[in-house]
C-alpha positions in Angstrom: 95.0 109.8 82.8 98.8 109.9 83.1 101.1 112.8 83.7 104.7 113.4 82.6 105.2 116.1 85.1 104.6 116.6 88.9 101.1 118.1 88.4 99.5 114.9 89.7 101.0 115.7 93.1 100.0 119.3 93.2 96.4 118.6 94.3 94.6 116.2 96.6 94.7 112.7 95.3 91.4 111.3 94.1 89.6 109.1 96.6 87.0 107.3 94.5 86.0 104.8 97.2 86.7 107.0 100.2 89.6 106.4 102.7 88.7 103.2 104.6 87.4 100.0 103.1 87.1 96.6 104.7 87.3 93.3 102.7 84.3 91.9 104.4 84.0 88.2 105.4 81.0 86.3 104.2 78.9 85.1 107.1 77.7 81.5 106.9 75.1 79.6 108.9 75.9 76.6 111.1 75.4 74.3 108.2 77.7 76.3 105.9 75.1 78.0 103.8 75.1 81.7 103.0 73.8 83.9 105.8 72.3 86.9 104.0 70.7 88.4 107.1 74.0 88.1 108.9 75.8 89.8 105.9 73.4 92.7 106.1 73.9 93.1 109.8 77.7 92.8 109.5 77.8 95.4 106.7 75.8 97.8 108.9 78.2 97.3 111.8 81.2 97.9 109.6 79.8 101.1 108.2 78.0 102.5 111.2 80.4 101.5 114.0 83.7 100.9 112.3 83.6 103.9 110.0 84.1 102.3 106.7 83.5 104.4 103.6 83.1 101.3 101.4 83.0 97.6 101.7 84.6 95.0 99.4 82.4 91.8 99.1 83.3 88.6 97.4 87.1 89.1 97.9 89.5 86.5 99.1 88.6 87.4 102.7 85.0 86.9 101.7 85.9 83.3 100.6 85.2 84.0 97.0 87.0 80.8 95.9 84.3 78.7 97.6 81.1 80.7 96.9 79.1 80.1 93.8 78.3 82.8 91.2 74.7 82.9 92.4 75.8 83.3 96.0 78.1 86.2 95.0 75.2 88.0 93.3 72.9 87.5 96.2 75.6 88.7 98.6 76.1 91.9 96.6 72.3 92.6 96.6 72.0 92.0 100.3 74.9 94.3 101.2 73.8 97.0 98.8 70.3 96.9 100.3 71.8 97.2 103.8 74.3 100.0 103.4 74.3 101.1 99.8 72.7 104.4 100.6 75.6 105.4 103.0 78.6 103.5 101.8 79.9 102.2 98.5 79.9 98.4 97.8 82.8 97.1 95.7 82.3 93.6 94.3 85.3 91.3 93.9 84.9 89.8 90.5 88.5 88.7 89.6 89.3 85.2 88.4 92.0 83.7 86.2 89.5 83.5 83.3 88.8 86.8 81.5 85.4 85.6 80.2 84.2 84.5 83.6 85.5 87.7 85.2 83.4 89.7 82.7 80.3 87.6 83.5 80.8 88.3 87.2 81.3 92.0 86.6 78.1 92.2 84.7 76.2 90.3 87.4 77.7 92.6 90.1 76.6 95.7 88.1 73.1 94.4 87.8 73.0 93.6 91.6 73.8 97.2 92.4 77.5 97.3 93.1 79.2 100.7 93.0 82.6 99.4 91.8 84.6 96.3 91.0 87.8 94.8 92.5 89.7 92.9 89.9 92.6 90.8 91.0 95.6 89.8 88.8 94.7 86.5 87.1 96.3 83.9 89.4 98.2 80.6 88.9 98.4 80.8 85.1 101.0 83.6 85.3 100.1 85.6 82.1 102.7 88.0 80.7 102.1 91.8 81.1 100.4 92.0 77.8 97.9 89.4 79.0 97.3 91.4 82.2 96.8 94.6 80.3 94.3 92.9 78.0 92.5 91.2 80.9 92.0 94.3 83.0 91.1 96.4 79.9 88.5 93.9 78.8 86.9 93.8 82.2 86.9 97.6 82.5 85.3 97.9 79.1 82.5 95.4 80.0 80.6 97.6 82.5 80.0 101.2 83.4 81.5 100.7 86.9 84.8 102.1 88.2 87.5 99.5 88.6 90.1 98.9 91.4 92.9 96.7 90.3 94.3 94.3 92.9 98.0 93.7 92.7 99.0 90.9 95.0 101.9 88.9 93.5 102.5 86.6 96.5 99.0 85.1 95.8 98.6 85.6 92.1 102.2 84.7 91.1 102.6 87.8 88.9 103.0 91.5 89.8 101.4 94.2 87.7 104.5 96.0 86.4 104.9 99.8 86.9 104.6 100.4 83.1 101.5 98.3 82.9 99.8 100.1 85.8 100.6 103.5 84.1 99.1 102.3 80.8 96.0 100.9 82.6 95.6 104.3 84.4 94.8 105.8 81.0 91.5 103.9 81.0 88.6 106.1 82.1 87.1 103.5 84.4 90.3 102.1 86.0 90.5 104.5 88.9 92.3 102.8 91.8 94.6 100.0 92.9 94.6 97.8 96.0 98.4 97.5 96.5 99.5 94.4 98.3 102.8 94.2 96.4 104.8 95.6 99.4 107.1 97.5 97.1 106.9 101.1 98.2 109.4 102.3 95.6 107.3 100.8 92.7 104.2 102.3 94.3 105.9 105.7 94.5 106.6 105.7 90.8 103.0 104.9 89.9 101.5 107.5 92.3 103.9 110.1 90.9 103.1 109.4 87.3 99.3 108.7 87.4 96.1 109.7 89.1 95.4 106.1 90.2 94.1 106.1 93.8 96.3 103.7 95.7 94.8 101.8 98.6 97.1 99.8 100.8 96.3 96.1 100.6 98.4 95.4 103.7 97.0 96.8 107.0 100.4 97.5 108.5 101.7 99.5 105.5 98.8 102.0 105.5 100.7 104.8 107.1 103.8 104.5 105.0 101.6 104.2 101.9 99.9 107.5 102.8 103.3 109.1 102.9 104.1 108.3 99.3 100.7 109.3 97.8 98.4 106.5 98.9 94.8 107.4 99.8 93.7 104.7 102.2 93.3 101.1 103.0 91.4 98.0 102.0 91.8 96.2 105.3 91.2 92.9 107.0 91.9 93.7 110.7 89.6 96.6 110.1 86.7 94.4 111.0 88.0 95.2 114.5 90.3 98.2 114.1 88.3 100.2 111.6 87.4 103.1 113.8 90.9 103.6 115.1 92.4 103.1 111.6 90.1 105.8 110.3 91.4 108.1 113.1 95.0 107.3 112.0 94.2 108.2 108.4 92.4 111.4 109.3 95.3 112.4 111.7 97.7 112.0 108.8 95.4 114.0 106.6 95.4 117.0 108.9 99.1 116.9 109.4 99.1 115.4 112.9 101.8 112.8 112.2 102.5 112.2 115.9 99.0 111.0 116.4 99.0 108.9 113.2 102.2 107.2 114.2 101.0 106.5 117.7 97.8 104.9 116.3 99.9 102.9 113.8 102.1 101.6 116.6 99.1 100.8 118.8 97.4 98.8 116.1 100.4 96.9 114.9 99.6 93.8 117.0 96.3 93.4 115.1 97.5 94.8 111.8 99.9 91.9 111.7 98.3 89.4 114.2 95.2 88.9 112.2 97.4 87.2 109.6 99.0 84.7 112.0 96.9 82.2 110.0 94.7 82.9 107.0 93.0 86.2 107.8 89.4 85.1 107.3 89.9 82.4 110.0 90.8 84.9 112.7 88.4 87.6 111.7 85.5 85.1 111.9 86.7 83.9 115.3 86.9 87.5 116.5 83.5 88.4 115.2 82.0 85.3 116.8 83.5 86.4 120.1 81.8 89.7 119.8 78.5 88.1 118.9 78.6 89.4 115.4 77.6 87.4 112.3 80.4 85.2 111.0 79.8 81.5 111.2 82.2 78.8 110.1 84.6 78.9 107.2 84.4 76.6 104.1 87.0 74.0 103.3 89.9 74.1 102.6 90.0 76.7 105.3 89.6 75.5 108.9 88.1 77.2 111.9 90.5 78.8 114.4 91.9 76.5 117.1 91.7 77.3 120.8 95.4 78.2 120.8 94.9 80.6 117.8 92.0 82.2 119.6 94.1 82.7 122.7 96.8 84.3 120.7 94.2 86.5 119.0 92.9 87.6 122.4 96.5 88.6 123.4 97.0 90.5 120.2 93.7 92.3 120.7 94.7 93.2 124.3 98.1 94.5 123.0 96.2 96.8 120.7 93.9 98.0 123.5 90.9 96.3 122.0 89.4 93.6 124.2 88.1 90.4 122.8 85.3 88.9 124.9 85.9 85.5 126.4 
């Protein structure tokens, strides 16, 4: 639902998936196969110890480009079975093929997912009319709420402000994961629609809250989740000094987790903590000793030790 007046800002913004979500890595066994028991344990850790309100599975951080459709469905079922009674499970279903995305959306719904994350079709660079048609077709295909994923530095195409405002009129398009890094564009959308905006960049969570965002879909939150939740809650209650102090404390990991591809360092950190992670699948490569040493320094700078 769109608004032509400031009424959208006169009440608390909707939070359809809570405040804190983590884009969960997909644990693999030593031989590279799917570790469903590990996924269930990792999901429980992220919800019960790191404070996540919801988890995104089968996103890019979950190595969706290298998991099969069958593996994706099994992963959703395992995570829903593990934490679905106390957190939402949002399934990444986006591809650059509308028909395939609809198939994945239907499978995720049958597997028990509570919502869908749909990324901008990548590489083929469709025009805005194509994006509108793609997102609308996926939203029409199931009964699940949809979070759009706007990440032009990966997809090649931004979702334009006018397109987002039109998409917000769809009953099931309720949120956006915003990794565009354009706070002015985001401000226009949050002022004109009821779309719930979740930062898609860990370090921009606090500024996103200031312009109408509602939370974060994070990567470093495998490690920083509990403190990030405290930051969001501090901002909510008007304690901006505490929120800013936590933002500054966590910056070394908000940014450091992306010194190389985020999945690589998250899995290295989880392994150091004895949590399920495993190897990565090619073309990703496991963290080097030098990268792990730098990660340990970044963790120390954030006051979060990484076991040797």
